[in-house]
C-alpha positions as CSV (number, residue, x, y, z in Angstrom):
1,M,53.5,6.4,14.6
2,F,50.5,6.4,16.9
3,E,50.4,3.9,19.7
4,A,46.6,4.3,20.7
5,T,44.3,1.4,20.5
6,V,40.9,1.7,18.8
7,R,39.2,1.5,22.2
8,E,41.4,4.5,23.4
9,L,40.6,6.5,20.4
10,V,36.8,5.8,20.7
11,R,37.1,6.8,24.4
12,E,38.8,10.1,23.4
13,L,36.1,10.8,20.7
14,V,33.4,10.2,23.2
15,V,35.1,12.6,25.7
16,E,35.5,15.3,23.2
17,L,31.9,14.9,22.1
18,R,30.7,15.4,25.6
19,R,32.9,18.3,26.1
20,A,31.5,19.9,22.9
21,S,27.9,19.2,23.9
22,D,28.5,20.7,27.5
23,A,30.1,23.7,25.9
24,A,27.1,24.2,23.5
25,R,24.7,23.7,26.4
26,R,26.6,26.3,28.6
27,D,26.6,28.8,25.5
28,R,22.7,28.3,25.2
29,A,22.3,28.8,28.8
30,I,24.3,32.0,28.9
31,A,22.4,33.4,26.0
32,Y,19.1,32.6,27.6
33,Y,20.1,34.4,30.8
34,V,21.5,37.4,28.9
35,A,18.2,37.6,27.1
36,H,16.3,37.4,30.3
37,L,18.3,40.0,32.0
38,S,18.0,42.4,29.1
39,R,14.3,42.4,29.6
40,R,14.4,43.3,33.3
41,E,14.1,47.0,34.3
42,K,16.5,46.6,37.2
43,L,19.4,44.2,37.5
44,P,20.2,42.3,40.7
45,S,23.3,43.3,42.4
46,L,26.4,41.6,41.0
47,E,27.1,39.9,44.4
48,A,23.5,38.5,44.7
49,W,23.8,37.4,41.0
50,L,27.2,35.6,41.6
51,T,26.4,34.1,44.8
52,P,24.8,30.6,44.7
53,P,21.5,30.2,46.7
54,R,22.2,29.0,50.2
55,R,20.7,25.6,50.9
56,S,20.1,25.4,54.6
57,Q,19.7,22.0,56.4
58,S,17.5,21.5,59.3
59,R,18.9,20.1,62.5
60,A,17.3,16.7,61.8
61,Q,18.8,16.7,58.3
62,Q,22.3,17.4,59.8
63,Q,21.9,14.7,62.4
64,T,20.8,12.1,59.6
65,V,23.9,13.1,57.6
66,L,26.2,12.6,60.7
67,E,24.7,9.4,61.5
68,Q,25.1,8.0,57.9
69,L,28.7,9.2,57.9
70,S,29.3,7.6,61.2
71,A,27.9,4.3,60.0
72,Q,29.9,4.4,56.8
73,L,33.2,5.1,58.7
74,G,32.5,2.8,61.5
75,T,32.9,5.5,64.2
76,R,30.7,6.6,67.0
77,L,29.1,10.1,67.2
78,R,30.5,12.1,70.0
79,V,28.2,14.6,71.9
80,V,29.8,17.9,72.3
81,R,28.2,20.7,74.3
82,L,28.7,24.1,72.8
83,V,29.4,27.0,75.2
84,H,28.7,30.7,74.4
85,K,31.6,33.0,74.7
86,D,29.9,35.0,77.4
87,Q,29.2,31.9,79.7
88,G,32.8,30.7,80.1
89,S,33.8,27.1,80.3
90,P,31.3,24.4,81.1
91,D,33.5,23.3,84.1
92,A,33.4,26.8,85.6
93,G,30.0,26.9,86.9
């Protein structure tokens, strides 16, 4: 009839328990935010509310990430000079 092993059944049970726990946590978070918003006099704009906050990286952080990726992939970092549109190509000057 069923061809699942005990291990597979336990794994499915664990997955379902985690899914239910995540859904309950999500529902509690939504209820919290609704209650919080209902106490505000003015709601934020929908776009601001739905857009996740922007996490900007400094130039040094970006360089560190590039160096780590380069080391993991075994490639060299290339230096590329960016040219503004109004300046033309780097060879034209």
